[in-house]
Structure formats: C-alpha cells, structure tokens
C-alpha positions as CSV (number, residue, x, y, z in Angstrom):
1,M,84.2,109.9,48.8
2,K,87.2,112.5,48.8
3,L,89.7,112.4,51.6
4,P,90.2,115.7,53.1
5,I,93.5,118.1,53.2
6,L,94.4,119.3,56.8
7,P,94.4,123.1,56.8
8,L,97.5,124.3,57.9
9,G,96.1,127.0,60.2
10,V,94.1,124.5,62.3
11,L,97.4,122.6,63.6
12,L,98.7,124.8,66.8
13,L,102.5,124.0,66.4
14,A,104.0,127.5,66.5
15,A,106.5,128.0,69.1
16,P,108.6,131.3,69.9
17,N,112.0,129.0,69.7
18,A,110.8,127.2,66.5
19,L,114.0,127.7,64.9
20,A,116.4,127.0,67.8
21,D,118.0,123.5,67.8
22,P,116.3,121.3,70.3
23,L,118.6,119.9,73.4
24,P,119.3,116.3,73.1
25,L,117.0,114.0,75.1
26,P,119.2,112.1,77.6
27,A,118.0,108.6,78.7
28,A,115.8,108.4,81.8
29,P,117.8,108.2,85.2
30,Q,118.8,105.1,86.7
31,V,116.7,104.4,89.9
32,D,116.0,102.0,92.7
33,A,113.1,100.4,91.3
34,R,111.9,97.2,89.8
35,N,109.3,98.8,87.7
36,Y,108.5,102.6,87.0
37,A,106.3,104.8,84.8
38,L,106.6,108.4,84.4
39,V,103.3,110.1,83.3
40,D,101.8,113.2,82.1
41,P,98.0,113.2,82.9
42,L,97.5,116.2,80.6
43,S,98.3,114.2,77.6
44,G,98.0,110.8,78.8
45,Q,101.4,110.1,77.5
46,M,104.0,107.8,79.2
47,L,107.6,109.8,79.4
48,A,109.6,107.1,80.8
49,A,109.2,103.7,81.8
50,H,110.8,100.3,82.9
51,D,108.7,97.0,82.9
52,A,105.7,99.5,83.1
53,E,103.3,96.7,82.1
54,K,104.6,93.7,84.2
55,Q,102.3,92.3,86.7
56,V,103.6,92.7,90.4
57,P,102.3,93.2,93.9
58,P,100.7,96.6,94.4
59,A,100.9,96.7,98.2
60,S,98.8,99.7,99.7
61,L,98.7,101.3,96.2
62,T,95.5,99.1,96.1
63,K,93.7,101.7,98.2
64,L,94.0,104.1,95.4
65,M,91.4,102.2,93.8
66,T,89.3,102.1,97.0
67,A,89.6,105.6,96.8
68,Y,88.6,106.0,93.4
69,L,85.3,104.1,94.3
70,T,84.8,106.1,97.4
71,F,85.0,109.4,95.2
72,Q,82.5,108.0,92.7
73,A,80.1,107.0,95.4
74,I,80.3,110.7,97.0
75,S,79.7,112.1,93.6
76,N,76.7,110.0,92.8
77,G,75.0,110.7,96.4
78,T,75.7,107.1,97.7
79,L,77.8,108.5,100.6
80,G,78.2,112.0,102.0
81,L,81.4,113.4,103.5
82,G,79.7,114.0,106.7
83,Q,77.9,110.8,107.0
84,N,79.1,108.4,109.6
85,V,80.7,104.9,108.6
86,P,79.6,101.7,110.5
87,V,83.0,100.0,111.8
88,S,82.6,96.2,111.6
89,V,84.6,93.7,113.5
90,A,86.3,93.0,110.0
91,A,87.3,96.5,109.7
92,W,88.7,96.6,113.4
93,K,90.7,93.4,112.8
94,A,92.0,94.2,109.4
95,G,95.8,94.2,110.4
96,G,98.5,96.2,109.0
97,S,98.7,99.8,109.2
98,T,95.7,101.4,110.9
99,M,94.1,104.8,111.6
100,F,92.7,102.8,114.9
101,L,88.8,102.4,114.3
102,Q,87.0,101.0,116.8
103,P,83.3,99.5,116.5
104,G,81.0,101.9,118.1
105,L,83.4,104.9,117.8
106,P,81.9,107.4,115.3
107,V,83.8,108.1,112.3
108,T,83.0,110.0,109.1
109,V,83.4,109.2,105.5
110,E,85.8,112.1,105.3
111,Q,87.7,110.9,108.3
112,A,88.0,107.5,106.8
113,I,89.2,108.7,103.4
114,Q,92.0,110.7,105.5
115,G,92.9,107.5,107.5
116,M,93.0,105.8,104.3
117,V,95.1,107.8,101.8
118,V,97.1,109.8,104.6
119,V,98.1,107.0,107.0
120,S,97.3,104.1,104.6
121,G,94.7,102.6,107.3
122,N,93.5,99.0,106.2
123,D,90.7,99.6,108.6
124,A,89.4,102.6,106.9
125,A,89.8,100.8,103.6
126,V,87.4,98.0,104.7
127,A,84.9,100.2,106.6
128,L,84.6,102.4,103.2
129,S,84.2,99.3,101.1
130,E,81.4,97.7,103.4
131,A,79.8,101.3,103.7
132,I,79.7,101.3,99.5
133,A,79.1,97.7,98.7
134,G,77.8,95.7,101.9
135,N,80.9,93.7,101.9
136,M,84.4,93.4,100.7
137,D,83.7,90.7,98.1
138,S,81.0,92.7,96.3
139,F,83.3,95.6,96.5
140,V,86.2,94.0,95.0
141,Q,83.9,92.9,92.0
142,M,83.6,96.7,91.6
143,M,87.2,97.2,91.6
144,N,88.0,94.7,89.0
145,A,84.9,95.9,86.6
146,T,86.4,99.5,87.1
147,A,89.9,98.4,86.3
148,G,88.4,97.1,83.0
149,Q,86.5,100.2,82.3
150,L,89.7,102.3,82.8
151,G,92.0,100.2,80.7
152,M,93.9,98.7,83.5
153,N,94.8,95.4,81.8
154,E,97.4,94.4,83.9
155,S,95.3,94.5,87.3
156,H,93.5,92.0,89.3
157,F,92.2,92.7,92.7
158,L,91.5,90.4,95.5
159,N,91.1,92.8,98.4
160,V,90.7,96.6,99.2
161,D,93.6,97.2,101.1
162,G,96.6,95.5,99.5
163,L,97.8,93.1,101.9
164,P,99.6,90.0,100.2
165,M,97.3,87.7,98.5
166,P,98.1,85.2,95.5
167,S,97.1,86.9,92.2
168,H,96.7,90.4,93.5
169,L,98.5,92.3,90.9
170,T,98.9,95.4,89.0
171,S,101.7,97.3,87.1
172,A,103.4,100.8,87.1
173,R,101.3,101.7,83.8
174,D,97.9,100.6,85.4
175,I,98.8,103.0,88.6
176,G,99.2,105.8,86.5
177,I,96.1,105.1,84.5
178,L,94.3,105.0,88.0
179,T,95.9,108.2,89.3
180,E,95.2,110.1,86.1
181,A,91.5,109.1,86.4
182,I,91.3,110.2,89.9
183,I,93.0,113.8,89.0
184,R,90.8,114.0,85.9
185,K,87.4,113.1,87.4
186,Y,87.8,114.0,91.3
187,P,89.9,117.0,91.6
188,G,88.0,118.3,94.5
189,Y,89.4,115.5,96.6
190,L,93.2,115.6,95.8
191,H,94.0,117.7,98.7
192,Y,93.7,114.8,101.1
193,F,96.6,112.9,99.6
194,G,99.0,115.7,100.5
195,E,98.0,116.1,103.8
196,K,101.0,116.0,106.4
197,T,99.3,114.5,109.5
198,F,96.1,113.0,110.3
199,T,94.7,112.8,113.8
200,Y,91.8,110.3,115.0
201,N,90.9,108.4,118.3
202,H,93.5,110.7,119.9
203,V,96.3,109.3,117.9
204,T,98.4,111.7,115.3
205,Q,100.1,109.8,112.5
206,N,102.3,111.6,109.7
207,N,101.7,110.9,106.0
208,W,103.8,107.9,104.8
209,N,104.9,109.8,101.7
210,P,108.5,111.4,102.4
211,L,108.1,113.6,99.5
212,V,105.1,115.5,100.9
213,F,107.6,116.8,103.7
214,S,110.5,117.4,101.5
215,D,109.5,118.6,98.2
216,S,106.7,121.6,98.2
217,T,105.6,120.6,94.8
218,V,104.8,117.1,95.6
219,T,100.8,116.8,96.3
220,G,100.5,113.0,96.9
221,M,99.2,110.3,96.2
222,K,100.1,107.0,98.0
223,T,102.8,104.6,99.2
224,G,102.7,101.0,99.8
225,H,105.2,98.0,101.1
226,T,105.1,94.4,101.7
227,D,108.0,92.0,101.5
228,D,106.8,91.0,97.9
229,A,106.1,94.4,96.6
230,G,108.9,96.3,98.1
231,Y,108.6,100.0,98.6
232,C,106.2,101.6,96.4
233,L,105.4,105.2,95.6
234,D,102.9,107.0,93.8
235,A,104.2,110.6,93.5
236,T,102.2,113.7,92.0
237,A,104.0,117.0,91.6
238,V,102.8,120.3,90.3
239,R,105.3,122.6,88.8
240,D,104.5,125.9,87.2
241,G,100.9,124.9,87.0
242,H,101.8,121.5,85.3
243,R,101.3,118.0,87.0
244,L,103.4,115.1,86.4
245,I,103.0,111.4,87.8
246,A,105.9,109.2,88.9
247,V,105.0,105.6,89.7
248,V,107.9,103.8,91.6
249,L,107.2,99.9,92.4
250,G,109.7,97.6,94.0
251,A,112.3,100.1,95.7
252,S,114.8,98.6,98.1
253,S,113.7,101.4,101.0
254,R,111.2,103.8,101.6
255,E,114.1,106.6,101.2
256,A,114.9,104.9,97.8
257,S,111.5,105.3,96.6
258,A,111.3,108.8,97.3
259,K,114.7,109.4,95.6
260,S,113.8,107.4,92.6
261,A,110.3,109.3,92.2
262,E,112.0,112.8,92.8
263,A,114.6,111.9,90.1
264,L,111.8,110.9,87.6
265,L,110.1,114.0,88.2
266,D,113.0,116.2,87.8
267,Y,113.5,114.4,84.5
268,G,110.3,115.0,83.4
269,Y,110.1,118.7,84.1
270,R,113.6,119.4,82.7
271,F,113.4,117.6,79.5
272,F,109.4,117.6,78.3
273,E,107.1,120.2,77.5
274,T,103.2,119.8,76.9
275,H,101.2,121.8,74.6
276,K,97.4,121.9,73.6
277,A,97.5,120.9,69.8
278,Y,93.7,121.0,69.2
279,I,90.6,122.4,70.6
280,A,87.5,120.3,71.4
281,G,84.9,120.8,68.7
282,K,87.3,122.8,66.2
283,P,87.4,121.2,62.9
284,V,90.9,119.8,61.7
285,G,89.5,119.0,58.0
286,K,86.6,117.9,55.9
287,I,85.5,114.8,54.4
288,Q,83.8,115.6,51.0
289,D,81.3,112.7,50.2
290,T,78.6,113.1,47.5
291,K,76.2,110.6,49.2
292,A,76.2,112.7,52.5
293,S,73.9,115.8,53.3
294,P,75.8,118.0,53.8
295,M,78.4,116.8,51.3
296,Q,81.2,118.3,53.3
297,I,81.5,116.6,56.7
298,R,83.6,118.5,59.1
299,V,85.6,116.4,61.5
300,G,87.4,117.3,64.7
301,P,88.6,115.9,68.1
302,L,85.8,115.5,70.9
303,E,88.0,116.7,73.6
304,D,91.1,119.0,73.8
305,V,94.2,117.2,72.7
306,W,97.3,117.7,74.6
307,V,100.8,116.6,73.3
308,T,103.9,115.9,75.4
309,V,107.1,116.1,73.6
310,P,111.0,116.4,74.4
311,R,111.8,120.4,74.5
312,G,112.2,122.0,71.5
313,T,110.7,119.6,69.2
314,Y,106.9,120.7,69.2
315,S,107.1,122.7,66.0
316,S,108.6,119.5,64.0
317,L,105.6,117.6,64.6
318,K,103.7,116.6,61.3
319,P,99.9,115.5,61.0
320,S,98.3,113.0,58.9
321,L,94.7,111.9,58.5
322,E,93.3,108.4,58.2
323,F,89.9,107.6,57.1
324,P,88.0,104.4,56.1
325,T,87.4,104.1,52.4
326,S,83.8,104.4,53.1
327,I,81.6,106.4,55.8
328,P,78.6,104.9,57.1
329,L,75.6,107.0,56.8
330,P,73.7,108.8,58.5
331,L,76.5,109.8,61.1
332,K,75.7,111.1,64.5
333,R,77.2,114.2,66.0
334,G,80.3,112.6,68.1
335,Q,80.3,109.7,65.7
336,A,83.8,108.4,65.2
337,V,85.1,108.6,61.5
338,G,88.6,108.5,61.5
339,K,91.9,109.6,63.4
340,L,94.7,112.0,63.1
341,I,98.2,110.9,63.8
342,L,101.2,113.4,64.9
343,S,104.6,112.1,64.1
344,D,108.1,113.3,64.7
345,G,109.9,111.8,61.7
346,S,109.0,108.3,61.6
347,R,108.0,108.0,65.3
348,K,104.4,108.2,65.8
349,V,103.9,110.5,68.9
350,V,100.2,110.5,69.5
351,E,97.2,109.3,67.7
352,I,93.9,111.2,67.9
353,P,90.1,109.9,67.4
354,L,88.4,112.1,65.1
355,V,84.5,112.5,64.9
356,A,81.9,114.1,63.0
357,L,81.2,117.5,64.4
358,S,77.6,117.7,63.4
359,P,74.9,115.1,62.3
360,V,75.2,114.0,58.7
361,E,72.2,112.6,56.8
362,K,72.5,110.3,53.8
363,A,71.5,112.2,50.7
364,G,68.6,111.3,48.7
365,W,69.1,110.3,45.1
366,L,68.6,113.9,43.5
367,T,70.9,115.4,46.2
368,H,73.4,112.7,45.4
369,W,73.2,113.7,41.7
370,W,73.7,117.5,42.4
371,N,76.7,116.8,44.8
372,A,78.2,114.8,42.2
373,A,77.7,117.4,39.5
374,K,79.1,120.1,41.7
375,T,82.2,118.0,42.4
376,M,82.8,117.3,38.9
377,L,82.2,121.0,37.9
C-alpha cells in the first residue's frame, strides 16, 4: 500500500488577511464559577474551560436531558405537541419550581415543554417523563443510556428534574455536549428556551435566565440552582449568524452566573473564528493499494468539518494524514480508513476521521498483478 499525499487545493485554509500578524490570544476571563466550559457547537471544540470534566450536581440543568428525550419522542411519533399529558399525583407533588400542574387540569405536551424549559417546572418534567416512559425510573434509565450514547462520560442521572440526590452528577463539558446535541438534532424546538414568559393555570412567570432579557443575542438555554450546585446557567447566543455555548456551574448568585456566561460569550466572539475546512464527501487524498479494486481509494470526511481557532491563525494550520499499515478489504462506502490531523505548530487543533468515499473490492490475482505492474512502471 502506498500512502497518499494530501492535495494542497483540497484544504480550504485561504484567508483574506493570511499575511497579517494574528492578535495575541489572552487568557479566558476570570469568572465567578466553580466550573465552566465555552463551546462552539459547529466545530464541537471547547474554547475555554475550568474544571470542565469535574463531576458536580447539575440542579435543573438536568431538565436539558429530559427535554432532549422529549424532543426525540416527538420526532419519532411517540408524542405530539398538541397531545394532552396525564398529570399524576407524583407530578403534582414534585416540589420546587412549578408550572402549577393539577390532576384533571388539561395540559398539552407543548405547554409542558414550555413549563419545563422556561419556568423550570419540576412538575412538568415528571409529567413528561411519565408520558414517555410510563414511570420515572424507566425514564431515568433512558437518560443514562442516552448520556452514554452522546459521550457524556461524567454524567449519572437519578431523577428527571435535578432535585438533590447523592450521585446525581454531571460536568460542564457534558452539559455542553448535551446542548450541542439539542441544537444539532432538534433545532425546531430551540425557540422554547428563549421565551421570556409563560402562562399556565392563570399564572404568568418569567424565564429564569436573566440574559434572555438583557442580551438580545441570547437564545437560551437553561438555569438551575440548589445549595449544593450553586447557581448554574447554560447560555447560548447567536451573533452574526454564529452560535456559541457558555456553561457556568457553581456561581455564587444568579446575577454572577449571568455575568460569567456573558463574559465567556464575549471572549469567544471577540477572539475566535470558525471556518469550514472540509466538505462532506469531498476527497482529501487517495490510498494506492495494488490489492484493491479500484487501486486508488478515495478518502474524505463523512460530514462537513468546521474548525475554530484564534482569530488570524486559520491560514497557519497544517494537515497530516495517518493510516494503518494495511487496509482490510473489501471496504464499504463510509467505512473508516484513517484520520486527518490539523495542527498549529506542535499543537493538535482537531482530528478528523476519514472514510472510504466509495465501495472498494479486493482485487483478484490478475488485477493485483496488473496493478503492481502499473505501479512499477
């Protein structure tokens, strides 16, 4: 097998200011939070972090997972937005923040979603979990299974609403992963998180997220507070068409959590830029293998690849390809065959899986001989 050479024209690293000196990148701002993560959901990269993988109580940020599974149930037809949700005694007596559900009082799935994400109703979270899984215990199992699928390695859920329980834990990194998944998979439901008020059962309540009122670019997502967790805020913003996520855990007050998230968002927008480096399905190189038919195996990314870097440094990224010493044949389209690494000097910025872009068969002995002869010539 002959390793490929990356065609220079494939890498989209040209920039109008390629010759300009990049601005120095300052450290992330000092904020009032025990843990935080600043994430670009387009590239999936973490731009700033402090103890982002430490397990901590999530408080009502738990409801982001409850919301994720609710959106999943709507998408697969298990629930409908206009469908009525039964309100059990357990939901009615959930305690803590509430949307004022009552047994026998009609509430739709859409209203329950609003009650859960706008005013953080614990009763709404319980009602939705029971509507989806039949009971909370089964729903919690679904939460933990989904956390594993998403790569939320520091998360372990014991309830659907975030009320304090031993070993009910997550991390700033995991909340960023979950938020990114909601944004990517269920964009049609994001508007609920930014609603300023919600009215149900003749009671109007404000969104708990202060940034929804003070910053027009903030679109959500969720707040939380318990004595153990402190004040938590998962904030998303869209500026000039680009979204960032700031996860702040363990702030000393609601105001401090909002100021911390705002400072992180400002830092991300001021000092970083995101570019599309590769296009899904477009080849970035070829593997030449005389045992393969065709001999030239085109490889590339399965999905669009976005890269986030400090401003002015995009054009300095350098690509390198890594492949195993032998490729198992045959290959299916989309089968992983190696990886492409983008580096800025000695620092690896992103690692991109590469796949076969078309099926490849194992060559017969005659084709193998002919391929070898062509290679020699």
